Steps between C-alpha positions, in 0.01 A plus 500: 500500500635843409558763764211724600520835676367526856470859619452575869378857544512635854633794698715282727675183381308271733323279245798480268713382792244228581439391141856501366607172673167336417533568125877444479462175305216623280543621141434861605695821520391683814500878469431735791341837430418794724364764260240503225769578243710202612195274489410613149858448384511152654190381314548686171549256215439196721219287353346370824679616814397393847445804721461512878387837635500556875259780588632520858350814653486701177238340277437791266858555374555124471179455298598792278836328441318176418275682253802649321678162489198318361472770235852406387458122550128418467571126490662499844382277781477738796461413866401783733572460870265706719627422852293777663179375331408847378133512397430497128862436404444146375223608262700798375816292452307245293344777293852627429597153378637318805476125462457437873484698825586369845326699772654480846829343599664273243779255566803460275425129437145587389621774265776277360247218452272726298791625289609138440155425357514810281846433359395238238208721398732799455732286289212378282374854451848621409537224242154573360604863459790375287762621746594208725790678666516817699753768415850425623678762706825630351784259556282189532518242222208485266257225605546310175880488528490142627317382186780566254819598682711416192304744287552777751872436547741727315604354169860394448707588196355399168671197344705584193390325182743257338529512140 
């Protein structure tokens, strides 16, 4: 399975710290974002990213960030964490395009379990979009490099014809 992008959007790195060891063996690239601009940049050009948005105590700015991100990546699978159980947030988040909302406290194993179920779906959606791989950060090998390493290797000197 090709690598998918998992974006954890939160003001403090709490969820990223809990999820990173749980997804270490998964075919995902975990990206932490703190601002709307970073979130948009992380999902831009990614066919079906997985997004976790922690509303914490600031639901409005976090939902605005989610709205902007889903405008850039409408095929994303987005999980909204609403630990304070703010009234009306679940409905609004779903109207914005969230795939699922967890009201109240959520545990890292429960969140990781949900993401594990979404991962094959994200991969299928990415393949259906005709772009099975996410963009590679600068310096990382292209995801198809393992398919034909000889074709990507620098060519040696051309043999001289005998005649």
